[in-house]
DOMIGU-258016 format. One record per residue (C-alpha): residue number from 1; x, y, z. Coordinates in Angstrom, 1 decimal. Layout:
> NUM	X	Y	Z
...
This chain:
> 1	0.1	-0.1	0.1
> 2	2.8	2.4	0.5
> 3	4.5	4.6	3.5
> 4	1.8	6.9	5.1
> 5	2.8	10.7	4.7
> 6	-0.2	12.6	6.3
> 7	-3.5	12.5	8.2
> 8	-6.2	14.4	6.9
> 9	-9.3	15.4	8.9
> 10	-11.4	17.1	6.2
> 11	-14.2	19.4	6.3
> 12	-16.6	16.5	5.8
> 13	-15.5	14.8	8.9
> 14	-13.8	12.2	7.4
> 15	-10.2	11.2	8.7
> 16	-7.9	9.3	6.3
> 17	-4.2	8.7	5.4
> 18	-2.3	9.6	2.3
> 19	0.8	8.9	0.6
> 20	3.3	11.1	-0.6
> 21	2.1	11.4	-4.0
> 22	-1.4	12.5	-2.4
> 23	-3.4	9.0	-3.1
> 24	-5.6	7.5	-0.3
> 25	-4.1	4.8	1.4
> 26	-6.5	4.0	4.4
> 27	-9.6	5.5	6.2
> 28	-8.8	6.2	10.1
> 29	-12.4	7.3	10.7
> 30	-14.8	6.0	7.9
> 31	-17.8	7.8	9.2
> 32	-18.4	11.5	8.2
> 33	-20.0	14.2	10.3
> 34	-20.9	17.5	8.7
> 35	-18.8	20.3	9.9
> 36	-21.8	22.4	9.7
> 37	-23.6	20.5	12.2
> 38	-20.9	19.1	14.5
> 39	-17.7	20.3	16.4
> 40	-15.2	17.6	15.7
> 41	-11.9	16.4	17.6
> 42	-9.8	13.6	17.0
> 43	-7.4	12.8	20.0
> 44	-4.6	10.0	20.4
> 45	-5.5	9.3	23.8
> 46	-3.5	7.8	26.8
> 47	-4.7	4.3	26.3
> 48	-3.0	4.3	22.8
> 49	-6.7	4.6	21.0
> 50	-7.3	7.4	18.4
> 51	-10.8	8.5	19.0
> 52	-13.2	10.8	16.8
> 53	-15.5	12.8	18.8
> 54	-18.5	14.9	17.8
> 55	-20.7	17.6	19.6
> 56	-23.8	19.0	17.9
> 57	-23.7	22.8	17.5
> 58	-27.3	22.7	17.8
> 59	-26.7	22.1	21.7
> 60	-25.5	25.7	22.2
> 61	-28.6	27.2	21.0
> 62	-31.0	24.7	22.5
> 63	-31.2	26.3	25.8
> 64	-31.9	22.9	27.3
> 65	-29.7	20.1	29.2
> 66	-25.7	20.4	28.1
> 67	-24.6	17.6	25.9
> 68	-21.3	15.5	26.1
> 69	-19.0	14.9	23.2
> 70	-19.9	11.6	22.0
> 71	-17.4	8.9	20.3
> 72	-18.0	8.4	16.6
> 73	-15.1	6.0	15.7
> 74	-12.0	4.8	17.4
> 75	-8.9	2.6	16.1
> 76	-8.1	0.0	17.0
> 77	-11.4	-1.4	17.9
> 78	-9.9	-3.5	20.7
> 79	-6.6	-1.9	22.0
> 80	-6.1	-4.9	24.1
> 81	-5.6	-7.4	21.3
> 82	-4.1	-4.9	18.9
> 83	-1.0	-4.1	21.2
> 84	1.4	-7.0	21.3
> 85	5.1	-5.9	21.9
> 86	8.0	-8.0	21.8
> 87	9.5	-6.2	24.7
> 88	7.5	-3.8	26.8
> 89	4.1	-4.4	28.9
> 90	1.5	-4.1	26.3
> 91	-1.3	-2.0	26.8
> 92	-1.6	-2.2	30.7
> 93	1.7	-2.6	31.8
> 94	3.8	-5.8	33.2
> 95	1.9	-8.4	34.7
> 96	-1.4	-6.8	34.2
> 97	-4.3	-7.7	31.7
> 98	-6.3	-5.9	29.8
> 99	-9.9	-6.1	28.8
> 100	-12.6	-4.2	26.7
> 101	-15.7	-2.8	29.0
> 102	-19.2	-2.0	27.6
> 103	-17.9	1.7	26.8
> 104	-15.2	0.0	24.4
> 105	-12.7	1.7	26.9
> 106	-9.8	-0.9	27.9
> 107	-9.9	-1.9	31.7
> 108	-6.5	-2.7	33.1
> 109	-6.5	-5.1	36.2
> 110	-4.2	-7.2	38.3
> 111	-4.3	-11.1	38.7
> 112	-5.5	-12.3	42.4
> 113	-2.5	-11.8	44.5
> 114	-1.0	-8.9	42.7
> 115	-1.6	-5.2	43.1
> 116	-1.1	-2.2	40.8
> 117	2.6	-0.6	40.7
> 118	1.4	2.9	40.9
> 119	-2.3	3.5	42.1
> 120	-2.5	6.7	40.4
> 121	-1.7	5.1	36.9
> 122	-4.0	2.2	36.0
> 123	-1.7	1.1	33.2
> 124	1.5	1.0	35.4
> 125	1.5	-2.7	35.6
> 126	1.1	-4.9	38.6
> 127	3.4	-6.5	41.1
> 128	2.9	-9.8	43.1
> 129	2.1	-9.3	46.8
> 130	4.1	-12.4	47.9
> 131	7.4	-13.6	48.1
> 132	8.7	-15.5	44.9
> 133	9.3	-19.5	44.8
> 134	12.6	-20.3	46.3
> 135	14.8	-21.9	43.7
> 136	17.1	-23.7	46.2
> 137	16.8	-27.2	45.3
> 138	16.5	-28.2	49.3
> 139	13.6	-25.6	49.6
> 140	11.3	-26.0	46.3
> 141	8.4	-24.7	48.7
> 142	6.1	-26.6	46.0
> 143	3.6	-27.2	49.0
> 144	3.5	-23.5	49.8
> 145	2.1	-22.5	46.2
> 146	-1.3	-23.0	44.5
> 147	-3.0	-21.7	41.5
> 148	-5.8	-19.1	40.8
> 149	-7.8	-20.3	37.6
> 150	-8.6	-17.1	35.1
> 151	-10.7	-18.6	32.0
> 152	-9.9	-16.9	28.4
> 153	-6.9	-15.0	29.5
> 154	-3.2	-15.1	28.2
> 155	-0.2	-13.3	28.2
> 156	1.2	-13.7	24.6
> 157	5.3	-13.9	24.0
> 158	6.0	-14.5	27.7
> 159	6.4	-18.2	27.5
> 160	10.0	-20.1	27.5
> 161	8.7	-23.6	27.3
> 162	5.7	-25.3	25.2
> 163	4.4	-28.6	25.5
> 164	2.0	-30.4	23.3
> 165	-0.7	-33.4	24.1
> 166	-0.7	-33.1	27.8
> 167	-3.1	-33.0	30.8
> 168	-3.9	-30.0	32.8
> 169	-2.8	-31.7	35.7
> 170	0.5	-32.4	34.4
> 171	0.7	-28.7	33.3
> 172	-0.2	-27.3	36.8
> 173	2.6	-29.7	38.4
> 174	5.1	-28.9	35.7
> 175	4.8	-25.3	36.6
> 176	4.6	-25.7	40.2
> 177	7.7	-27.9	40.2
> 178	9.6	-24.9	38.2
> 179	10.5	-22.0	40.5
> 180	10.8	-19.5	37.3
> 181	7.3	-20.4	36.2
> 182	4.9	-17.4	37.1
> 183	1.8	-18.6	35.1
> 184	1.0	-21.6	32.9
> 185	-1.5	-21.4	29.9
> 186	-3.6	-24.5	29.3
> 187	-5.6	-24.7	26.3
> 188	-6.5	-27.8	23.9
> 189	-4.0	-30.1	25.5
> 190	-1.2	-27.5	25.0
> 191	0.8	-26.2	27.8
> 192	2.7	-22.9	28.1
> 193	5.0	-22.0	30.7
> 194	5.3	-18.1	31.3
> 195	8.1	-16.2	33.5
> 196	8.2	-12.8	34.8
> 197	7.5	-10.3	33.7
> 198	4.3	-11.2	32.0
> 199	3.5	-8.7	29.1
> 200	0.7	-8.3	26.4
> 201	-1.9	-9.4	29.3
> 202	-5.3	-9.8	27.9
> 203	-8.8	-11.2	28.8
> 204	-11.1	-12.0	25.9
> 205	-13.8	-14.7	24.9
> 206	-11.8	-15.5	21.9
> 207	-8.6	-16.4	23.7
> 208	-10.1	-19.8	25.0
> 209	-8.3	-22.0	27.6
> 210	-7.4	-20.7	30.9
> 211	-4.2	-19.2	32.9
> 212	-3.3	-21.0	36.0
> 213	-1.8	-18.0	38.0
> 214	0.7	-19.3	40.8
> 215	0.4	-17.6	43.9
> 216	1.8	-18.2	47.3
> 217	-0.9	-19.6	49.8
> 218	-1.9	-17.2	52.4
> 219	-1.1	-19.3	55.5
> 220	2.6	-19.8	54.7
> 221	5.5	-17.3	54.5
> 222	8.7	-17.6	52.3
> 223	11.3	-20.1	53.5
> 224	14.5	-18.2	54.3
> 225	17.4	-20.0	55.7
> 226	18.4	-18.7	59.0
> 227	22.0	-16.9	58.8
> 228	24.8	-17.4	61.2
> 229	24.3	-13.6	61.7
> 230	20.8	-14.2	63.2
> 231	21.9	-16.7	65.4
> 232	24.6	-14.5	66.8
> 233	21.9	-11.6	67.1
> 234	19.7	-14.0	69.0
> 235	22.8	-14.9	71.4
> 236	23.5	-11.3	71.9
> 237	19.8	-10.8	73.0
> 238	19.9	-13.7	75.3
> 239	23.2	-12.3	76.9
> 240	21.6	-8.9	77.3
> 241	18.7	-10.4	79.2
> 242	21.4	-12.6	81.4
> 243	23.1	-9.5	82.3
> 244	20.0	-7.6	83.1
> 245	18.3	-10.0	85.5
> 246	18.7	-11.7	88.9
> 247	21.0	-14.3	89.8
> 248	18.4	-17.0	89.8
> 249	17.1	-16.1	86.3
> 250	20.7	-16.0	85.1
> 251	21.2	-19.7	86.3
> 252	17.9	-20.4	84.8
> 253	18.4	-19.0	81.7
> 254	22.1	-19.8	81.0
> 255	21.1	-23.8	81.7
> 256	18.1	-23.4	78.9
> 257	20.6	-21.4	76.7
> 258	23.3	-24.5	77.3
> 259	20.4	-27.3	76.5
> 260	19.1	-25.2	73.6
> 261	23.2	-25.0	72.1
> 262	23.3	-28.7	72.6
> 263	20.1	-29.5	70.8
> 264	20.8	-27.1	67.8
> 265	24.4	-28.6	67.4
> 266	23.1	-32.2	67.6
> 267	20.4	-31.3	65.2
> 268	22.7	-29.5	62.7
> 269	25.2	-32.5	63.0
> 270	22.3	-34.8	62.1
> 271	21.1	-32.4	59.3
> 272	24.8	-32.6	57.6
> 273	25.2	-36.3	58.5
> 274	24.2	-37.7	55.1
> 275	26.9	-35.6	53.3
> 276	29.7	-36.7	55.4
> 277	29.2	-40.1	56.0
> 278	30.1	-42.6	52.9
> 279	27.9	-44.4	51.9
> 280	24.8	-42.1	52.9
> 281	22.3	-43.2	55.5
> 282	19.7	-44.2	53.0
> 283	22.0	-46.4	51.0
> 284	21.5	-50.0	51.7
> 285	24.5	-52.7	51.8
> 286	23.7	-56.1	50.4
> 287	25.3	-59.1	50.5
> 288	26.7	-61.2	47.1
> 289	24.4	-63.9	47.8
> 290	21.4	-61.7	48.0
> 291	22.1	-60.1	44.7
> 292	22.9	-63.3	43.2
> 293	19.5	-64.4	44.0
> 294	17.9	-61.1	43.4
> 295	19.1	-61.1	39.6
> 296	18.5	-65.1	39.4
> 297	22.0	-65.8	39.2
> 298	22.8	-62.6	36.8
> 299	20.5	-64.1	34.4
> 300	18.9	-61.0	32.5
> 301	21.1	-58.6	31.1
> 302	20.1	-55.0	30.5
> 303	23.5	-53.7	29.3
> 304	27.1	-54.1	29.1
> 305	30.3	-51.5	29.5
> 306	34.1	-51.4	29.5
> 307	34.0	-52.3	33.4
> 308	30.5	-53.6	34.2
> 309	27.5	-55.7	33.2
> 310	23.9	-54.4	34.3
> 311	21.3	-57.2	35.5
> 312	17.6	-56.8	36.1
> 313	16.7	-57.8	39.7
> 314	14.1	-57.9	42.4
> 315	14.9	-57.1	46.0
> 316	12.5	-57.4	49.0
> 317	12.6	-54.6	51.6
> 318	9.9	-55.0	54.5
> 319	8.2	-57.7	52.3
> 320	8.0	-55.2	49.4
> 321	9.4	-56.3	46.1
> 322	11.2	-53.6	44.0
> 323	12.6	-53.9	40.4
> 324	16.3	-52.8	40.5
> 325	19.4	-52.6	37.9
> 326	22.1	-54.2	39.4
> 327	25.6	-53.1	38.0
> 328	28.5	-55.8	38.5
> 329	31.7	-54.6	37.8
> 330	34.2	-56.8	36.3
> 331	38.0	-55.9	36.1
> 332	38.8	-55.4	39.6
> 333	42.3	-54.1	38.8
> 334	43.5	-50.5	39.9
> 335	40.8	-49.2	37.5
> 336	37.7	-50.9	38.4
> 337	38.3	-50.2	42.1
> 338	38.7	-46.4	41.4
> 339	35.4	-46.6	39.2
> 340	33.5	-48.3	42.4
> 341	34.9	-45.8	44.9
> 342	34.3	-43.0	42.4
> 343	30.4	-44.2	41.6
> 344	29.5	-44.9	45.5
> 345	31.2	-41.5	46.5
> 346	29.6	-39.4	43.9
> 347	26.3	-41.0	43.8
> 348	25.5	-41.1	47.6
> 349	26.0	-37.4	47.8
> 350	23.6	-36.9	45.2
> 351	19.8	-36.1	45.4
> 352	18.1	-34.8	42.4
> 353	14.9	-36.0	39.9
> 354	17.2	-36.0	36.9
> 355	20.0	-38.4	38.3
> 356	19.5	-42.3	38.5
> 357	19.4	-43.0	42.4
> 358	21.7	-45.3	43.9
> 359	19.8	-47.8	46.1
> 360	22.7	-49.7	47.7
> 361	26.1	-51.7	46.9
> 362	28.0	-54.8	47.6
> 363	31.9	-54.7	48.6
> 364	31.9	-58.3	49.9
> 365	35.3	-60.0	49.3
> 366	36.2	-59.2	45.7
> 367	32.8	-58.5	44.4
> 368	31.9	-55.1	43.9
> 369	28.2	-54.3	42.9
> 370	25.9	-51.1	42.9
> 371	22.2	-51.4	42.8
> 372	20.1	-48.7	41.1
> 373	16.6	-48.0	40.6
> 374	15.2	-49.3	37.5
> 375	14.5	-47.2	34.6
> 376	11.9	-49.2	32.8
> 377	12.4	-47.5	29.2
> 378	15.8	-47.9	28.9
> 379	18.6	-45.7	27.6
> 380	17.9	-42.7	25.5
> 381	19.9	-44.1	22.7
> 382	17.3	-46.8	22.2
> 383	14.6	-44.2	22.3
> 384	16.0	-41.7	20.1
> 385	17.5	-43.8	17.3
> 386	14.9	-46.3	16.7
> 387	12.9	-46.6	13.2
> 388	9.9	-44.0	14.4
> 389	11.0	-40.5	15.4
> 390	10.2	-39.7	18.8
> 391	7.7	-36.6	19.5
> 392	9.8	-33.0	19.0
> 393	8.6	-31.9	22.6
> 394	9.2	-35.1	24.2
> 395	12.9	-34.6	22.9
> 396	13.0	-31.2	24.1
> 397	11.8	-32.3	27.6
> 398	14.6	-34.9	27.7
> 399	17.1	-31.9	26.8
> 400	15.9	-29.8	29.5
> 401	16.0	-32.8	32.1
> 402	19.7	-34.0	31.2
> 403	20.8	-29.9	31.2
> 404	19.0	-29.6	35.1
> 405	20.9	-32.9	35.8
> 406	24.2	-31.6	34.9
> 407	23.7	-28.1	36.2
> 408	22.9	-29.8	39.6
> 409	26.2	-31.7	39.5
> 410	28.2	-28.6	38.7
> 411	26.5	-26.2	40.5
> 412	24.7	-27.5	43.5
> 413	26.5	-30.5	45.1
> 414	28.5	-30.3	47.9
> 415	31.5	-31.0	45.8
> 416	31.4	-30.3	42.0
> 417	31.2	-33.4	40.0
> 418	32.0	-33.8	36.2
> 419	30.4	-36.7	34.8
> 420	33.1	-36.8	32.1
> 421	30.9	-39.5	29.9
> 422	27.6	-37.9	28.6
> 423	26.2	-39.6	26.0
> 424	22.9	-41.2	24.9
> 425	23.7	-44.7	26.5
> 426	24.0	-42.7	29.7
> 427	20.7	-41.0	29.7
> 428	18.2	-43.3	31.1
> 429	14.2	-43.0	31.0
> 430	11.7	-43.9	33.5
> 431	8.1	-45.3	33.1
> 432	7.2	-41.5	32.3
> 433	10.1	-41.2	30.0
> 434	11.7	-38.4	32.4
> 435	15.4	-38.6	31.8
> 436	18.0	-39.3	34.1
> 437	22.1	-39.3	34.2
> 438	23.4	-42.5	34.9
> 439	27.0	-44.0	35.3
> 440	29.0	-41.9	37.4
> 441	31.9	-44.4	37.3
> 442	34.3	-42.3	35.6
> 443	33.1	-39.1	37.1
> 444	35.8	-36.8	38.7
> 445	35.0	-35.7	41.9
> 446	36.3	-32.2	42.7
> 447	37.2	-30.8	46.2
> 448	35.7	-27.7	47.0
> 449	38.5	-25.7	46.4
> 450	39.3	-27.0	43.0
> 451	37.9	-25.9	39.7
> 452	40.1	-28.2	37.4
> 453	41.9	-31.6	36.9
> 454	44.6	-32.8	34.8
> 455	44.1	-36.8	33.9
> 456	44.0	-39.3	31.1
> 457	41.7	-39.3	28.3
> 458	38.1	-40.2	29.5
> 459	34.4	-40.5	27.9
> 460	33.3	-41.8	24.4
> 461	34.5	-41.0	21.0
> 462	32.4	-38.5	19.4
> 463	31.4	-36.8	22.8
> 464	34.9	-36.0	24.3
> 465	35.9	-32.5	24.6
> 466	39.0	-31.3	22.4
> 467	41.0	-30.3	25.3
> 468	41.3	-34.1	26.5
> 469	43.7	-34.5	23.5
> 470	45.6	-31.1	23.9
> 471	46.9	-32.1	27.3
> 472	44.8	-29.1	28.7
> 473	43.3	-28.8	32.0
> 474	39.7	-30.7	32.3
> 475	37.0	-28.3	33.8
> 476	33.2	-29.1	33.8
> 477	33.3	-27.6	30.3
> 478	34.0	-31.2	29.0
> 479	30.3	-32.0	30.1
> 480	29.3	-29.1	28.5
> 481	30.7	-30.1	25.1
> 482	29.3	-33.5	25.5
> 483	25.8	-32.2	26.3
> 484	26.0	-30.0	23.2
> 485	26.6	-32.9	20.9
> 486	23.8	-34.7	22.7
> 487	21.6	-31.8	22.3
> 488	22.1	-31.8	18.6
> 489	21.2	-35.5	18.2
> 490	18.0	-34.7	20.4
> 491	17.3	-31.8	17.9
> 492	18.2	-33.5	14.7
> 493	17.1	-37.0	15.8
> 494	20.1	-38.6	14.3
> 495	23.7	-39.8	15.6
> 496	26.5	-37.4	15.9
> 497	28.4	-39.8	13.1
> 498	26.5	-41.0	10.2
> 499	28.9	-42.8	7.7
> 500	26.1	-44.1	5.1
> 501	24.8	-40.6	4.6
> 502	24.4	-39.6	0.7
> 503	26.3	-36.1	1.2
> 504	29.7	-36.4	2.7
> 505	29.3	-33.1	4.2
> 506	26.6	-34.3	6.5
> 507	28.2	-37.3	8.2
> 508	29.5	-35.4	11.1
> 509	26.6	-33.8	12.7
> 510	28.3	-31.0	14.7
> 511	30.0	-29.6	11.5
> 512	26.7	-30.1	9.4
> 513	24.8	-28.1	12.0
> 514	27.1	-25.1	11.8
> 515	27.3	-25.2	8.2
> 516	23.7	-25.2	8.0
> 517	23.4	-22.3	10.7
> 518	26.0	-20.2	8.7
> 519	24.4	-20.7	5.4
> 520	20.8	-20.2	6.7
> 521	19.7	-23.6	5.8
> 522	18.9	-25.0	9.1
> 523	15.7	-26.5	7.8
> 524	18.1	-29.3	6.4
> 525	18.6	-30.5	10.1
> 526	15.0	-31.8	10.4
> 527	13.7	-32.6	7.1
> 528	10.2	-33.6	7.3
> 529	9.8	-32.7	11.1
> 530	7.2	-30.4	10.8
> 531	6.9	-30.1	14.8
> 532	10.6	-28.9	14.9
> 533	10.3	-26.9	12.0
> 534	7.1	-25.1	13.4
> 535	8.8	-24.3	16.8
> 536	9.8	-20.6	16.9
> 537	12.6	-21.7	19.3
> 538	14.2	-24.2	16.7
> 539	16.6	-21.9	15.5
> 540	17.6	-20.8	19.1
> 541	18.1	-24.6	20.2
> 542	20.6	-25.1	17.6
> 543	22.5	-21.8	18.4
> 544	22.9	-22.9	22.0
> 545	24.4	-26.2	21.1
> 546	26.9	-24.6	18.6
> 547	28.1	-22.5	21.8
> 548	28.2	-25.8	23.8
> 549	30.4	-27.5	21.2
> 550	33.0	-24.7	20.8
> 551	36.4	-25.9	20.7
> 552	37.8	-23.2	23.0
> 553	36.2	-24.2	26.6
> 554	36.3	-20.6	27.8
> 555	33.7	-19.6	25.0
> 556	31.3	-22.6	26.2
> 557	28.7	-21.4	28.6
> 558	28.4	-22.8	32.1
> 559	25.7	-25.6	32.4
> 560	23.6	-22.9	34.6
> 561	23.9	-20.4	31.8
> 562	22.8	-23.0	29.4
> 563	19.8	-23.7	31.4
> 564	19.1	-19.7	31.2
> 565	19.4	-19.7	27.4
> 566	17.2	-22.8	27.1
> 567	14.3	-21.2	29.2
> 568	14.7	-17.9	27.5
> 569	15.8	-15.8	30.6
> 570	18.6	-14.6	28.7
> 571	19.4	-13.9	24.9
> 572	21.3	-16.3	22.9
> 573	24.2	-14.4	21.1
> 574	25.7	-15.1	17.6
> 575	27.9	-18.2	17.9
> 576	31.4	-18.0	16.3
> 577	32.6	-21.0	14.2
> 578	33.4	-24.0	16.8
> 579	36.7	-24.9	15.1
> 580	38.0	-21.3	15.3
> 581	40.1	-22.3	18.3
> 582	43.9	-21.9	18.1
> 583	46.3	-23.6	20.5
> 584	50.1	-24.3	20.5
> 585	50.5	-27.9	21.4
């Protein structure tokens, strides 16, 4: 249509837009009102709506009741649905929602549990009246939050994760478990997780579905850790009371203080006991004969590795049978002994839903066995590289789960753990296809004051970071590299190395992915995968994977930053060529 040059409000009462050459582009107000009969004005008002008002000239001479200006036209017809900013709060500000009243004026309101930022400005946005959910793994506070349902409500463009073909209760739970999730939108079996700040909020019958607003329950308060400073303050107050009271009360209070200190230290000691004693108190020690019977003489093999074989077994605990996976270590030379100690030491200190749980062990004589929870859907390798392509959103869930597990190992354990062998065979799936990281046998457990270690090459070909081959110090970035390769495999649903492809340049997935990114042909990575191609985050995920596989470890993000990039809380910058790293050997 061309570019608008001038808005004209003519004598006939029409408001229209013209181009520079004088041609009519569009009527802003198509309804005319004679200037001989009406006073007229057009105002771009505070709410963003251009309104055309009229006032009859006859009112001045009628001598009757005064008349008011009436609205003749306005554009847009629904400001709530017309304003949709990629950045900014929309028609009513952040965390607010907009609805059109009977007078066609926009109403800006706050969800339950929120209040307006500036009471004098209804478009200033809203703020929560409760403390945000604690992201500490030990205090997720999921029991302290619930949802307020709002039908036909949405905050477009605030979502960072999208799931298809799920139930509403599943959508509620996945938002409740995620401390970054402020609102979940459930509509037609689809679930969107929204983060702060919420933008472009609207309520309209055409939206459909419902918004699940996560709010803190009114009968609970935020869970904050008691600091040493507050403990010292308490002691100072008690001491002041002691000094200002009678001798008898001093003795009584001093005795109470000593008893309290003894109880507190004992409680503190018990609280930290699982992290100091190896194996942990929840880890059971099995006899070799017991595990031999549980596996029916090590009959049903689940998998085999360089140092071990895994068998399916059934153990009894309080007359309750439980299916388990029993890992039997073979080569009990120095390497096997080190593997056993590393695995028991590492896993007994961990507790995360995306790590395979260690249930027990056996160190009877020369026998070394580990007992894990049974993962009924096997390895990611079997799931991903089967004949039929797995669902795109299920693949994304597995990627997010693996990233969360690695982030926990690197950032949140008492001692940082480098896995060193992240690959599809070491990602296992439970009955609901939740991904969990397994096999810490070659993990390198770092002390709190360590950040890197130098050791022999570990891991599996194709997933091993380049620094292993350059005699460079190995950090947690080796796991980031392996995750990047794994992420590409999940995105593209193919192995990292495919020797039988028709085009030679597509053999190595990492190189192929960067070539497609550089040439703007990323659709070639997921040919015929409409779910992936239609996901607006597809390009972003490929870029994140390219950052993870940078040859220079310093360029790779940490797993914590990877999570932020994946969730959308941090923008993904343009990645460089992964092979641009130059070093002297």
